[in-house]
C-alpha positions in Angstrom: 128.0 -90.1 12.4 127.6 -92.4 15.3 124.5 -92.8 17.2 121.4 -94.9 17.6 119.4 -96.6 14.9 115.8 -96.1 14.1 113.3 -96.5 11.3 111.9 -93.4 9.6 108.6 -93.5 7.8 107.5 -90.9 5.3 105.1 -90.5 2.3 106.7 -90.1 -1.1 106.0 -86.6 -2.6 105.4 -88.0 -6.1 104.1 -91.5 -5.4 102.0 -90.8 -2.3 103.1 -94.2 -1.0 104.4 -94.8 2.5 108.0 -95.9 2.9 110.1 -96.9 5.9 113.9 -97.1 6.0 116.5 -97.7 8.8 118.8 -94.8 9.6 121.4 -93.8 12.2 120.7 -90.6 14.0 121.8 -88.3 16.8 119.4 -86.4 19.0 119.6 -83.2 21.0 116.3 -82.4 22.8 113.7 -81.9 20.0 116.1 -82.0 17.1 117.1 -85.3 15.4 120.0 -85.3 12.9 120.3 -88.0 10.2 123.5 -88.2 8.1 122.5 -90.0 4.9 125.1 -92.7 4.1 126.1 -92.8 0.4 123.5 -90.2 -0.7 124.5 -90.5 -4.3 123.2 -94.0 -4.3 119.9 -93.3 -2.6 116.8 -91.3 -3.5 114.6 -91.3 -0.4 116.3 -88.2 1.2 115.2 -86.1 -1.8 111.7 -86.0 -0.4 113.1 -83.6 2.3 114.8 -81.0 0.0 113.5 -77.5 -0.2 111.0 -76.6 2.5 111.2 -80.2 3.8 108.5 -82.8 4.4 106.7 -84.6 7.3 108.5 -87.6 8.8 107.9 -90.1 11.6 110.5 -91.8 13.7 110.5 -94.6 16.3 112.4 -93.0 19.2 112.9 -95.0 22.4 109.9 -97.1 21.7 107.5 -94.2 20.9 106.3 -93.0 17.5 107.2 -89.4 17.0 106.4 -87.1 14.1 108.3 -84.1 12.9 109.4 -82.0 9.9 112.6 -83.0 8.1 114.7 -80.7 5.9 117.6 -82.1 3.9 120.8 -80.1 3.2 123.6 -81.0 0.9 127.0 -79.5 1.8 129.8 -78.6 -0.6 131.3 -82.1 -0.5 128.0 -83.8 -1.4 127.2 -84.9 2.2 123.5 -85.0 3.0 122.1 -84.2 6.5 118.4 -84.3 7.4 117.5 -82.1 10.3 114.2 -83.2 11.9 112.4 -80.8 14.3 110.1 -83.1 16.4 106.5 -82.2 17.0 105.3 -81.9 20.6 104.7 -85.4 22.1 101.1 -86.3 22.6 99.8 -85.6 26.1 99.4 -88.6 28.4 95.8 -89.5 29.1 94.6 -88.2 32.4 97.6 -86.0 33.1 
């Protein structure tokens, strides 16, 4: 997957600690897709299995929140699909 780079921040389901990790992503409107490189060597993406989990991303210099859901395909590739929340309204507008 080619695309831009960002940092995602999330709270671990079991630990309750906040974590940040750099990822490559692609974006189409309010959907961000993250392909997890070497998922067999990483654990962070497992926070987003099942019904998914809240996630925050730095997109174009703005912090955005959303809900990420991880899917594993038949070849073991992992993709996290993030549906972004509505951006905060600008003050005075």
